[in-house]
C-alpha positions as CSV (number, residue, x, y, z in Angstrom):
1,X,0.0,0.0,0.0
2,X,1.4,3.4,-1.0
3,X,1.7,6.1,1.7
4,X,0.3,9.3,0.2
5,X,2.2,12.5,1.2
6,X,0.2,15.4,2.6
7,X,-0.7,18.0,0.1
8,X,-2.5,21.3,0.5
9,X,-6.1,21.5,-0.7
10,X,-6.4,23.8,-3.8
11,X,-9.6,25.4,-5.1
12,X,-10.4,27.5,-8.1
13,X,-13.9,29.1,-8.0
14,X,-15.1,29.9,-11.5
15,X,-18.6,31.0,-10.5
16,X,-20.7,28.3,-12.0
17,X,-18.0,25.7,-11.4
18,X,-15.6,25.0,-8.5
19,X,-12.5,22.9,-9.1
20,X,-11.0,21.3,-6.0
21,X,-7.8,19.3,-5.6
22,X,-7.6,17.4,-2.3
23,X,-4.4,15.2,-2.2
24,X,-4.7,13.0,-5.2
25,X,-8.4,13.4,-5.7
26,X,-10.0,16.0,-8.0
27,X,-13.5,17.2,-7.4
28,X,-15.7,19.3,-9.7
29,X,-18.8,21.0,-8.3
30,X,-21.5,22.9,-10.3
31,X,-23.5,25.6,-8.6
32,X,-27.1,24.7,-8.2
33,X,-26.6,21.0,-8.7
34,X,-27.0,18.9,-5.6
35,X,-26.1,15.4,-6.8
36,X,-23.8,16.4,-9.6
37,X,-20.4,16.5,-8.0
38,X,-17.7,14.6,-9.9
39,X,-14.9,13.0,-7.9
40,X,-11.9,11.4,-9.7
41,X,-8.6,10.0,-8.6
42,X,-5.8,11.8,-10.6
43,X,-4.8,8.5,-12.1
44,X,-8.2,8.2,-13.8
45,X,-8.8,11.8,-14.8
46,X,-8.3,13.3,-18.2
47,X,-8.4,17.0,-19.2
48,X,-8.5,18.6,-22.6
49,X,-8.0,22.3,-22.9
50,X,-9.0,24.1,-26.1
51,X,-8.1,27.8,-26.4
52,X,-10.9,30.2,-27.3
53,X,-10.8,33.9,-28.0
54,X,-12.2,34.7,-24.6
55,X,-10.3,32.0,-22.6
56,X,-10.4,28.2,-22.5
57,X,-12.9,25.5,-22.9
58,X,-12.0,22.5,-20.7
59,X,-13.4,19.0,-21.0
60,X,-12.8,17.2,-17.7
61,X,-13.6,13.5,-17.2
62,X,-12.3,10.2,-18.5
63,X,-10.4,9.2,-21.6
64,X,-12.3,6.9,-23.9
65,X,-10.8,5.7,-27.2
66,X,-8.4,8.7,-27.2
67,X,-11.2,11.3,-26.5
68,X,-11.9,13.0,-23.2
69,X,-15.5,12.5,-22.2
70,X,-17.0,14.6,-19.4
71,X,-18.0,18.0,-18.3
72,X,-17.4,21.1,-20.4
73,X,-16.2,24.1,-18.3
74,X,-15.6,27.6,-19.8
75,X,-12.7,29.5,-18.3
76,X,-12.5,33.3,-18.8
77,X,-9.2,34.6,-20.2
78,X,-8.5,36.4,-16.9
79,X,-8.5,33.1,-15.0
80,X,-6.6,31.0,-17.7
81,X,-3.2,31.1,-15.9
82,X,-4.7,30.2,-12.6
83,X,-6.5,27.2,-14.0
84,X,-3.4,26.1,-16.0
85,X,-1.3,26.2,-12.8
86,X,-4.0,24.2,-11.0
87,X,-3.8,21.4,-13.6
88,X,0.0,21.6,-13.6
89,X,-0.1,20.8,-9.9
90,X,-2.6,18.0,-10.6
91,X,-0.1,16.5,-13.1
92,X,2.7,16.9,-10.6
93,X,0.8,15.1,-7.9
94,X,-0.3,12.3,-10.4
95,X,3.3,11.8,-11.5
96,X,4.6,11.8,-7.9
97,X,1.9,9.2,-7.0
98,X,3.0,7.0,-9.8
99,X,6.5,6.8,-8.3
100,X,5.3,5.5,-5.0
């Protein structure tokens, strides 16, 4: 059994969506949706980021036959760097976990 190091909890609040990283678990919450939270281990999560004129469009979920299937999240341009840093940290934690 792998011993998981302690990591700080990170959150990015995008208004309609809240991205949360707790250790090696990613959570996605949508405002106004009670039963709609998504919880994924970083080993099982896939993210696709497509640039747009006004920011990014993320697809967050699972990879299926080379495609990311999941929630579509719009990121305003002003929050792009913050969201990219959030997912860089997610990748770092996933890769560190793989070494345990």
